TORKOL-4160 file (C-alpha; in steps of 0.2 Angstrom, whole numbers, padded with zeros to 4 digits, m for minus):
123
<pt num="1" X="0171" Y="m0087" Z="m0146"/>
<pt num="2" X="0182" Y="m0084" Z="m0132"/>
<pt num="3" X="0194" Y="m0069" Z="m0136"/>
<pt num="4" X="0212" Y="m0068" Z="m0128"/>
<pt num="5" X="0223" Y="m0053" Z="m0130"/>
<pt num="6" X="0240" Y="m0054" Z="m0124"/>
<pt num="7" X="0253" Y="m0039" Z="m0120"/>
<pt num="8" X="0270" Y="m0036" Z="m0111"/>
<pt num="9" X="0282" Y="m0046" Z="m0122"/>
<pt num="10" X="0299" Y="m0037" Z="m0127"/>
<pt num="11" X="0317" Y="m0038" Z="m0126"/>
<pt num="12" X="0326" Y="m0039" Z="m0109"/>
<pt num="13" X="0344" Y="m0043" Z="m0103"/>
<pt num="14" X="0347" Y="m0059" Z="m0093"/>
<pt num="15" X="0342" Y="m0056" Z="m0075"/>
<pt num="16" X="0328" Y="m0044" Z="m0079"/>
<pt num="17" X="0310" Y="m0045" Z="m0077"/>
<pt num="18" X="0294" Y="m0044" Z="m0088"/>
<pt num="19" X="0276" Y="m0045" Z="m0085"/>
<pt num="20" X="0264" Y="m0052" Z="m0097"/>
<pt num="21" X="0245" Y="m0049" Z="m0097"/>
<pt num="22" X="0231" Y="m0058" Z="m0105"/>
<pt num="23" X="0214" Y="m0050" Z="m0106"/>
<pt num="24" X="0200" Y="m0063" Z="m0108"/>
<pt num="25" X="0182" Y="m0062" Z="m0113"/>
<pt num="26" X="0176" Y="m0073" Z="m0099"/>
<pt num="27" X="0182" Y="m0081" Z="m0082"/>
<pt num="28" X="0191" Y="m0098" Z="m0085"/>
<pt num="29" X="0205" Y="m0109" Z="m0080"/>
<pt num="30" X="0220" Y="m0101" Z="m0087"/>
<pt num="31" X="0238" Y="m0106" Z="m0093"/>
<pt num="32" X="0253" Y="m0099" Z="m0101"/>
<pt num="33" X="0263" Y="m0109" Z="m0113"/>
<pt num="34" X="0278" Y="m0106" Z="m0124"/>
<pt num="35" X="0285" Y="m0112" Z="m0140"/>
<pt num="36" X="0302" Y="m0110" Z="m0150"/>
<pt num="37" X="0305" Y="m0115" Z="m0168"/>
<pt num="38" X="0304" Y="m0133" Z="m0171"/>
<pt num="39" X="0299" Y="m0137" Z="m0154"/>
<pt num="40" X="0282" Y="m0142" Z="m0147"/>
<pt num="41" X="0272" Y="m0130" Z="m0136"/>
<pt num="42" X="0278" Y="m0131" Z="m0118"/>
<pt num="43" X="0268" Y="m0128" Z="m0103"/>
<pt num="44" X="0275" Y="m0114" Z="m0091"/>
<pt num="45" X="0261" Y="m0110" Z="m0078"/>
<pt num="46" X="0242" Y="m0112" Z="m0075"/>
<pt num="47" X="0229" Y="m0105" Z="m0063"/>
<pt num="48" X="0211" Y="m0111" Z="m0059"/>
<pt num="49" X="0196" Y="m0100" Z="m0062"/>
<pt num="50" X="0195" Y="m0094" Z="m0044"/>
<pt num="51" X="0214" Y="m0092" Z="m0042"/>
<pt num="52" X="0214" Y="m0106" Z="m0029"/>
<pt num="53" X="0227" Y="m0117" Z="m0037"/>
<pt num="54" X="0243" Y="m0113" Z="m0046"/>
<pt num="55" X="0255" Y="m0125" Z="m0055"/>
<pt num="56" X="0272" Y="m0121" Z="m0063"/>
<pt num="57" X="0285" Y="m0130" Z="m0074"/>
<pt num="58" X="0301" Y="m0135" Z="m0065"/>
<pt num="59" X="0310" Y="m0124" Z="m0078"/>
<pt num="60" X="0302" Y="m0108" Z="m0071"/>
<pt num="61" X="0297" Y="m0113" Z="m0053"/>
<pt num="62" X="0303" Y="m0100" Z="m0041"/>
<pt num="63" X="0306" Y="m0086" Z="m0055"/>
<pt num="64" X="0289" Y="m0085" Z="m0063"/>
<pt num="65" X="0272" Y="m0080" Z="m0055"/>
<pt num="66" X="0255" Y="m0083" Z="m0061"/>
<pt num="67" X="0240" Y="m0072" Z="m0055"/>
<pt num="68" X="0223" Y="m0066" Z="m0059"/>
<pt num="69" X="0212" Y="m0051" Z="m0057"/>
<pt num="70" X="0194" Y="m0059" Z="m0059"/>
<pt num="71" X="0186" Y="m0041" Z="m0060"/>
<pt num="72" X="0195" Y="m0038" Z="m0076"/>
<pt num="73" X="0196" Y="m0056" Z="m0082"/>
<pt num="74" X="0214" Y="m0054" Z="m0083"/>
<pt num="75" X="0229" Y="m0066" Z="m0080"/>
<pt num="76" X="0246" Y="m0061" Z="m0077"/>
<pt num="77" X="0263" Y="m0069" Z="m0079"/>
<pt num="78" X="0277" Y="m0061" Z="m0069"/>
<pt num="79" X="0294" Y="m0066" Z="m0075"/>
<pt num="80" X="0309" Y="m0063" Z="m0064"/>
<pt num="81" X="0327" Y="m0068" Z="m0066"/>
<pt num="82" X="0325" Y="m0071" Z="m0084"/>
<pt num="83" X="0337" Y="m0082" Z="m0094"/>
<pt num="84" X="0341" Y="m0083" Z="m0112"/>
<pt num="85" X="0333" Y="m0100" Z="m0112"/>
<pt num="86" X="0317" Y="m0092" Z="m0108"/>
<pt num="87" X="0318" Y="m0084" Z="m0125"/>
<pt num="88" X="0301" Y="m0089" Z="m0134"/>
<pt num="89" X="0284" Y="m0085" Z="m0140"/>
<pt num="90" X="0272" Y="m0085" Z="m0126"/>
<pt num="91" X="0254" Y="m0090" Z="m0127"/>
<pt num="92" X="0239" Y="m0087" Z="m0116"/>
<pt num="93" X="0226" Y="m0102" Z="m0115"/>
<pt num="94" X="0209" Y="m0103" Z="m0108"/>
<pt num="95" X="0201" Y="m0120" Z="m0103"/>
<pt num="96" X="0183" Y="m0119" Z="m0109"/>
<pt num="97" X="0178" Y="m0136" Z="m0101"/>
<pt num="98" X="0173" Y="m0139" Z="m0082"/>
<pt num="99" X="0186" Y="m0135" Z="m0069"/>
<pt num="100" X="0192" Y="m0149" Z="m0060"/>
<pt num="101" X="0200" Y="m0139" Z="m0046"/>
<pt num="102" X="0217" Y="m0142" Z="m0052"/>
<pt num="103" X="0229" Y="m0135" Z="m0066"/>
<pt num="104" X="0229" Y="m0143" Z="m0082"/>
<pt num="105" X="0246" Y="m0145" Z="m0090"/>
<pt num="106" X="0243" Y="m0152" Z="m0107"/>
<pt num="107" X="0240" Y="m0141" Z="m0123"/>
<pt num="108" X="0226" Y="m0152" Z="m0128"/>
<pt num="109" X="0217" Y="m0148" Z="m0111"/>
<pt num="110" X="0215" Y="m0130" Z="m0117"/>
<pt num="111" X="0202" Y="m0124" Z="m0129"/>
<pt num="112" X="0207" Y="m0106" Z="m0133"/>
<pt num="113" X="0223" Y="m0097" Z="m0138"/>
<pt num="114" X="0230" Y="m0080" Z="m0138"/>
<pt num="115" X="0240" Y="m0073" Z="m0153"/>
<pt num="116" X="0257" Y="m0075" Z="m0144"/>
<pt num="117" X="0269" Y="m0062" Z="m0139"/>
<pt num="118" X="0288" Y="m0063" Z="m0141"/>
<pt num="119" X="0300" Y="m0063" Z="m0126"/>
<pt num="120" X="0318" Y="m0061" Z="m0130"/>
<pt num="121" X="0331" Y="m0062" Z="m0117"/>
<pt num="122" X="0349" Y="m0057" Z="m0121"/>
<pt num="123" X="0365" Y="m0064" Z="m0112"/>
């Protein structure tokens, strides 16, 4: 079983920054999703297994950056210029299937999930 352990969530004022971390038990294509009550899980950002390709949702493009440290099997989400609408539970995800050299954006395309970490942005 693939284990994903997230950290870095918290409370921040609008315009501030947070850095989320996800430590994985292996090296995989990775993604970040977020979900608020009553809504479906939403793709935020993804990165391929070797860091060669990254892709972002339009809502976070230019503000969030996904990166990885393969020596530690860890993926990061640097969140800058945070807005109240970024408030959500953020989930780290790993794709257990063959990498296709591009980022996957659908929840069903990922196989393993972290426990989620709460991000709250106050106005």
